[in-house]
Phi, psi and omega in degrees: 000096177264143179243135185279164184293321181292332183277342177281352178090030178256023182278165180296327180296315176299319180293322179291326177294317180294324177295320179293323177297320182293320180299322188293328185289143180266155177292150173288138178283154176275130183265167180305332183292319179299320180286325173307306182301315183295318182291323178292318179301317182295319181296323179296317181293323180294317176302310179299321183295322176294317183291318188282316194249345182256198175090177181268152172279161180295152178296145188286317186263155173265165179288140180277094183291339174297323179266356183233074184292332177293325178296317179300320181302309181286330176295316177294324173300315178300318182290334176288328179286323176292318180304308184299317180297313180278339185257016176076052176054037177248156180237147187291156176293321179231160174290335181299335183289349179281332184277140346268356186293319183251343181224116183275091174233141172288166183294333179278352175264355180296335175299339183293338179296340176292344175284353185241131173268127185226127174223139177278132183239118182302328181275319183265329183114301176199163173233130189228125179204173177291140181287323185226073180288155182282144176303133182088349175276161173274133178265136180262124178244120177252134176218170178302336179282342181146191183251136177234139182248141175225137183268124181278139179294160178089160181107188181286153178247000000 
């Protein structure tokens, strides 16, 4: 069963009729939903532009951890919690095991870990405190259960 080309409706006359039908149709009007979608798309693009190209730059200098032992103490505590989270609630044998995967210290800064006293405790998990707190200052002892403060004897009254 063969159909000729002219019988299939591909004549010039048929094409003109189809074009006339298309011209007669009106364009669809934009509904409020279309405007809503356009406004939201523009807002999302603007937010991504601010996120990618705007904002403040990171601080130029790093904290001097040698002069701020408590900052180092809480930084090591965060690294211990990350270690426990990713290693199945286990804690490292030494603090050096945290570098560089969980604690970002350079090789020359690893000696700063001597300012922190770390012991693994079977009941608590670990105890973390300053190795040599100043007399009269409050010593911070951090464990997975929370933070505990102890006042050391000596110092000003």
